[in-house]
Structure formats: structure tokens, C-alpha cells
N, C-alpha and C positions, 0 to 999 in steps of 0.2 A: 709538664704542661705549662707553656708560657701563658701568663695571665693578661698581657697587654690587649689581645683581641676581645677579652671579656670586659673591658672597661671603656667608658666613653672618652677618657683621656687618651687611650691607645698607648698607655705606659704601664709597665710592670714586668718583673722578671718571672722566673718559673716557680711553680708550686712544687714542693717535695712530693705531695700526694694531692690528687684532685678527683672529685666525683660529683655527679649530679643526682639529686634525690627527687623523686616524684610522689612519694608517699611518706607517711609517718614511720612506717616500718623501715623504709629505705634510710630515713634519717637516723633512726635508732641504731641501725646496723653500722652506719658511718661513724656515729658517735662512739659506738662500742669499739670499732677499729681504732679510733683516735685514743681512747682510754687505754686499751690493751697495749698500744705501742708508745704510750707516754708522749702523745703528740698534742700540741695546741691546735685548735681548729678555728676557722674563720668562715662565716656564712656570707656567701657572695650572692647579691641580688642582681640588679641590672647593671652594676658597676658604674653608676652615674654620679656618685658623690664620694669617690675614693681616689686616693693616689697611692698606688702600690710601689714599694721599693724596687729599684733596679735589681736588687739581689733576690727579689721574689719573697716567697713565704715559706718558712722552714717546716711547717706543719701540714695539716690537711685542710684544703680549701673545699668547702661544700657548696656547690651551686644549687641554690634553692629553686626547685621546680614543682613544688606542690601548688596545684592550681584548682580551679573550680569556683563558680559563682552561683550562689543560692539566694533566693529572695523569700522573705517571710513578711506577709502583709499584716499590719496592725490597724488600729482605728484610723489615725490621721498621719501615719508614717509607715515606712517599710524598712526592714533590716536587710541590708545587702551584706552577705558574708562572702569574703574573697580570700582565696588561698594565698599564702604569702608570696608564692612565685608568680602570681598573675601580673601581667603588664599593667602598671598603674593607669595609664591612659585608656586602656581597654575597659578597666573598671569604671572610669568616669564616663566614657562613651556609652557603655551599656546602661548606666543609671540615667543618663540624659535621654537616651532612646526610649526609656520607659517613663519619661517625664518626672523623674524623681530628682529633687533638688537638694543642694547642700555642698556638693563637691565640684560643681561646674567651674568655679573660679580656680580650681586646681587642675584644670585641663593642661595637656601637653607638657607635663612634667615627666622626664624620663625616669625609669626605675620600676620597682615592683611594689606590690601592696604591703608586703612585710617591711620593706625599707621605708615606706611612707609613715608607718607607725613608729619605727625605730628613730627616724629623723624628725618626726612631727613636722612634715613638710608644710609649707605655707606659701601663698601667693595671692595678690589682689584682695587683701583684707580677710582671707580665710585661712585657717590652719586645720590640720587633720584632727586635732583635739576637739574642734568644734562639732565634729560629727561622729567620733568614735564612741560606740556603745561599750565595746569590750574587745579584748584581744586574747586569742587562745595561744598558749605558749607551752613548749616542752622543756621541762627541767632536765638538763643533760646529766645531772648527777643522780637524781632519783628515778628518772624515767617517767615521772608523773606529768600528765597534761593538766595545766592549770588555766583558769580564766582570770584575766586581769581586767578589772573595771577601769573606766576612764580615770578615776582618782588614783587607782593603783599604779597607773602608768606614769604618774608624776610628770606630766607634760610641762615643759617650759619652752621658751623660744628656741627652736631647732634642737630640742633636747627631750629625752625621756628616760625613764628608769632603766631601759635596756642598754643605755650607754654607760651606766655605772659599772665600775670594776667588779663590785660585789654581785652584779647581775649577769656576769659573763657566761653563766651556766644556762641562761634562758634563751631559747630559740623561738622566735615568733612563727606560728603556724598559720594563723588566720586572723583577719581583721573583720570585725562586725560593725558595720556603719549604719547609723540611724539617719535615714533620708526622708525628706518631707514629700508628701503627695500634694501639698498645696504650698509650695515654697515661694517665699518672697526673696528674690535674688539680693545678695549683699553687694551694693554698688557704691562703696565708699572710696574706692581707689580712683584717683583723678582721671585716668584714661577711660575707665568705665563710666564715670560720671559724665564725661564729655560725650561719649558715644550714645548714652541712653537718657540724656537729659529730657525730662518731661514724658518719658515712655515707661511702659511696664513690660519689659522683655520676658520672653520665655527662657527656661533654662538652656534650651538649645541655642537661642540667640546669644546668651551670655557666653556659653562655651565657645561659639564661633568667634566672638569678639576677643576673648582671651587668647585663642589660638592665633588669630591674626596679629594681635599686639605682641605676643611672644615671638612670632616669626620675624616681625619687623625689628625687634630690639635685640634678639639673642641668636647666636649661632647654635646649631644643633648637632648632636653627635652622629657619626656614621652608625648604621645599623649593626648590632652585634649579635652573635649566635643566641638563638632562643627567643628573640624578640618577636612577639606576635603583632599583627596589624591591630591598630587601635579599634578599627571597625572595618567592615567589608568595603566601605567607601573611601577610607582614608588610611594612609600609612602611619607607622609609628613615628614619633619625633625622631628626626635625623639631624646629625651635625654636619656642617660643612667642614669644620675643623675640630680636632680633638679637644675636648674640654669637659669640665665637670660642673658646669653651671656656675652659680655664685661661689666664689672661692672663699670669701670672708663673710662673717656674720655682720649684721648692722649693729654697731656698738651702742650701748645704752649708758648714758651719763647722768649725773645729777643736774637739776635745773640750774644750780649755781655754776657748774662746770660749763654748761651750754651757754649761759650768759657771758662767761669769760671768753669762750671761743668766738662768740658772735661779735665781740668788740672788734676783733681783727678781721672777721669774715662775716659781715652782716647778711650776706646772701645765702649763708649756709642753712639748709632746711633741717627741721627737727620735728618729730611727732611726739607730742606730750602723752605719756601713759597715765593710767589711772592712779598710780602711786606717786605721781608728780615728777618722775624721772623723764628723760627725753631720749627717744630713739633717733639716732643719726642715720643719714643715708650714706653709707660708705661709698657707694658708686660715685656720688657727687664729690666726696672728699678726694678719692683717688683721681678723678678727672681734673679737679681743681689743682691737684698736685702735679699734673702734666704727664700722667702715665698712660692715658688712653691711646691705643694704637701703637705703642712702643714695642719694638721687636728686639729680642736679644738672641741672636742665632736661631735656634730651632723652636724657641718658645717666645711668648710675648703676652701683651694685654690686648684683648679684642678691640677692633675698631668700632664694633657695634655697641659694646657695653663694657665699661671700665671695670666692672666687678668680675668679669670672666677672664681667667687666664687660659691661654690656648697653646696647644701643641701643633706646630706647623708641619710636623713629620719628623720622626726619629728623635724627638726631644726626650730627655730622661727625667726621672723623678728628681734627681739631683739638680738639674737645670730649673725645674719648676719650684723646688724648695728655695733655691737661691734667689729666684725672681720674687717669690712671695716675701722673703725676708727683707729684700731691698725695699719693697713697697711698704711693709710694716714699719721699717725704720724711718722712711721718708714721711709717712703720714703721722707717725709719733712726733717727729721733729717739727712738722708744720702745724699740727692741730693739738698736740698733747694728748692724743687718743691712742690707746693700745688696741690693735686689731687682733681678732681671734678667728682662726680658720673655720669655715663651715665644712670644708672637705676633710674627710677622715684619712689620716696617714696610716697605711698598713705596712708594717716592717720599717726598716731604716733606709732612707734614701741614699 
């Protein structure tokens, strides 16, 4: 099974074995097959934050298809439980349709609910960790289903315990989200501040503003097998050109380091964090370094957003890795800052 059509990059070689699971029993059987045949396994969600090797994956690729949305009403909030294979934007759209707040800022992000937890997705001032009550996971070694609290998940910026090597036996089954029935939208991101200045928008209005902003700034991936519509009225996020969204994480530096950089680049933006460190906006750094819109054969940097690396068609993982390395070296030379990929590399390019 060639994996490229299952990724938003449109890149990836064949899987030695491939299956799709729609229940916990399906998953257990797949993991049993993997163990009996001494195969490593990889859980594939929406394929939106990965770059798969041109050589493919030598083990078992398990396409997560466990779905289902359930609501449990509490006093002043509601728990939305989403199967790991649910389209993430469908989860957001469903919550907004029920006037439940907390994830509207995370609208129009390609991927699945399970991957949202794994990655601790974030956008427009909100992260998944802000709303996750707990996650249900399957221990592939013991076969036991466990519940991980928010603290257990050890969330950090675009990171969680599920990315740790020692947690490779854990497979996310379900995300339980705590959503407000009387939500006050989080409007700290400059674009949203401008749009809603002096207003008290509904969660629906915030979602629509986020979608319009993302459409304006970012290219979106072609629809891939298994993607559902976000709602009956609107399609799933789509890409014009193959990409995986933001390729690099926003780097975090010490206040002293930021002051040093600012001496030569006074217009460089930074967001001061609670611990005194400063988060830099890597898109601005890449753009200032002249990479935005550059094309190298079949791959390049998006003309819409300098943080998005794109596949113009028939680009390879090797092409993409080489481009990313060039950008990393260039930014390191100009700003003295080391960039770290947000996109996860699967196999060797």
C-alpha cells in the first residue's frame, strides 16, 4: 500500500503491511499481528503532520478509524468525547453547532482527534491542553485500556507524553474535552482582536473568523481517503498544494538571547512567556531571510506563508528534507537560532 495518498504532503513510499481499524477489537487484532510477526507499527491519523520516507515504512501501518461523538452534560460545562479517528474539524464544528466553547480557535486544522492530543495542536492563542479533560489509551503491551488525565499527558508546546520513546506502546483511543456552556472566547491573537474589537462574538462567529483567516493565509491539502465533511454545510479543510502545515516549531529563547538578536533585527517580533523566555515567530524569521515563495524543482516554500513547505507535485521526502535543512542552516546563520521541525519524520528520507 503506497502511503502518499494518505498524507497531506502527498509524499511517502509503500507500507509493508497496512490496515484500517474501526474498533478497539480491530486495533487489538492488528497489534497482535504486529507482535506475532515482530513488526514495528505506526498509527496513521489524517496524515497532516508527517513526512513519510520515500522508502516507505517497513512494518505495519494502522489507519486509525475509531469514531464516535458523545456528550455528557455537567453543571456549567459539557464533556465531548471523540473517537481518535474522528475528523478534528468535524469535532470542532459539532461543538460549535451546540454552542459549546473552548475549541473554536482550533477550527480548520486538518487531522484527527487522536492526533490533536498526540501533537497538542494549537492556534490563535488556544492549545488542546487547555480543554482536554482526559484521554483514553490502549497499552499495546498489556492490552489494558488506561485513562490519562491532563497532567498525565505532560503537555508542552506541540508535545505530549505520547511522543516519548518510552510511551511508544500507547495508542490514543478517545479524547474527552471539557467545553464551556457559557464560554468567553479567547481573543488575544492580533487578527481576532482586530476583527472583534469592542464586540462579544459567539463561538460560531469566532469559528468563522478563524476559518476565513486560515484560508487567507494558508494553503490547504487535497482531500484524502477517509476524510469526512466538517459539517453538512462545509467541506473538510482542503489543500491547493501538498503540505503539512507549519513545518517548524516557533523557537523559544532566553530574554538575553532575544535582546542580542534584536540588536541586529529590531523589527523581530517576540512573545514573552510566563517564565521570562521569549517565543519567536519563525515565519517572520524565514521570510526576513528571503525564503518565502522560493521554489526548488518540485518543492518549495509557500507564497502564502513562509512557515509552510509545499510539494508542487511528485516531490520526494528527500527533496523536502534537503529544503528544510537549507532553511535551518540559513536561519541559524542569520539569527543564531536553531529550528526544530514540527512535522514528524516517519522512516528515513
